[in-house]
C-alpha positions in Angstrom: -9.4 23.7 -17.0 -12.7 24.9 -15.7 -14.0 25.2 -12.2 -16.4 22.4 -13.0 -13.4 20.0 -13.5 -12.0 21.1 -10.2 -15.3 20.5 -8.5 -15.7 17.0 -10.0 -12.1 16.2 -9.1 -12.7 17.3 -5.5 -15.9 15.3 -5.2 -14.2 12.2 -6.7 -11.2 12.7 -4.4 -13.4 12.9 -1.3 -15.2 9.7 -2.2 -12.0 8.0 -3.1 -10.5 9.0 0.2 -13.3 7.5 2.2 -13.1 4.3 0.1 -9.4 4.0 0.7 -9.8 4.6 4.5 -12.6 2.1 4.8 -10.7 -0.5 2.8 -7.7 0.0 5.0 -9.7 -0.5 8.2 -11.4 -3.6 6.7 -8.1 -5.1 5.6 -6.6 -4.5 9.1 -9.6 -6.0 10.7 -9.2 -9.1 8.5 -5.5 -9.3 9.3 -6.4 -9.0 13.0 -8.2 -12.3 12.8 -4.9 -14.0 11.9 -2.3 -11.8 13.5 -3.1 -9.3 16.2 -2.3 -5.9 14.8 -3.6 -2.5 15.9 -5.9 -0.6 13.6 -4.0 2.3 12.0 -4.5 4.3 8.8 -1.2 6.0 8.1 1.9 4.2 6.8 4.1 6.9 8.2 2.6 6.2 11.7 3.4 2.5 11.1 7.0 3.3 10.4 7.2 5.6 13.5 5.7 2.9 15.7 7.6 0.0 14.1 4.4 -1.8 13.0 5.8 -3.5 9.9 2.8 -5.8 9.3 0.5 -2.8 9.2 3.0 -1.0 6.9 3.1 -3.9 4.4 -0.7 -4.2 4.4 -1.3 -0.5 3.8 1.3 -0.2 1.1 0.0 -3.3 -0.6 -3.5 -1.9 -0.6 -2.3 1.5 -1.9 -0.4 -0.2 -4.7 -3.4 -2.3 -5.7 -5.7 0.7 -5.7 -3.3 2.6 -7.9 -3.0 -0.3 -10.3 -6.7 -0.6 -10.4 -7.1 3.0 -11.6 -4.4 2.7 -14.3 -5.9 2.7 -17.8 -5.6 -0.1 -20.3 -2.5 -0.3 -22.4 -4.1 -1.1 -25.7 -3.3 1.4 -28.5 -6.8 1.6 -29.8 -8.2 2.5 -26.4 -5.3 4.7 -25.3 -5.7 7.5 -27.8 -9.3 8.2 -26.7 -9.2 7.1 -23.1 -5.9 9.0 -22.3 -7.9 12.2 -21.9 -10.5 10.5 -19.7 -8.3 8.3 -17.4 -5.2 10.4 -16.9 -6.8 12.9 -14.5 -8.4 9.9 -12.7 -5.1 8.3 -12.0 -3.6 11.6 -10.8 -6.6 12.2 -8.5 -6.2 8.7 -7.0 -2.4 9.1 -6.5 -2.6 12.6 -5.0 -5.5 11.5 -2.7 -3.6 8.5 -1.5 -0.5 10.6 -0.8 -2.5 13.3 1.0 -4.3 10.6 3.0 -1.1 8.9 4.0 0.3 12.1 5.4 -2.8 13.5 7.0 -4.0 10.4 8.7 -1.1 10.7 11.1 -3.4 13.0 13.1 -6.1 10.3 13.4 -3.6 7.6 14.5 -1.7 9.8 17.0 -4.8 11.2 18.7 -5.5 9.3 21.9 -8.6 11.1 23.1 -12.3 10.0 23.1 -13.7 7.9 20.2 -16.2 10.6 19.2 -13.4 13.1 18.6 -11.4 10.5 16.7 -14.3 9.7 14.5 -14.7 13.4 13.8 -11.0 13.7 12.9 -11.4 10.7 10.6 -14.2 12.4 8.7 -12.5 15.8 8.5 -9.1 14.3 7.5 -10.8 12.3 4.7 -12.6 15.4 3.4 -9.4 17.4 3.5 -7.3 14.7 1.8 -10.0 14.2 -0.9 -10.2 17.9 -1.6 -6.5 18.2 -1.8 -6.1 15.2 -3.9 -8.9 16.1 -6.2 -7.6 19.7 -6.6 -4.0 18.7 -7.3 -5.0 15.9 -9.6 -7.0 18.2 -11.8 -4.8 21.3 -11.4 -1.6 19.5 -12.2 -3.0 17.4 -15.1 -1.5 18.1 -18.5 -3.9 19.8 -21.0 
């Protein structure tokens, strides 16, 4: 494993973290049209507050995003693509786990919106860096 792989994993993790957060917000805004739910990002915060609709929405989105990243199961593709797609799956899973834990700070903060937006950006960067680093570092050679 080279430092270039770690850099690419970290960049991919940061981008994926922002995509996951934005999709979560959009999904909850769409759900808010049909059923009034508060906009939250963390499934752990949803459990703490007892917001079961939000929890189901977030977990369904996380599951779909992980399934989307899984490689094809065909034997002819798997031998070559295993080396390419296995780290991608790990980066996605570790980024989602890091984001699920770290976004509690964004949801629990009740101060001004500008500070909450700054927290959103910083938490996504940290979750992406952590997910990208762990996804590449813990991948099997």
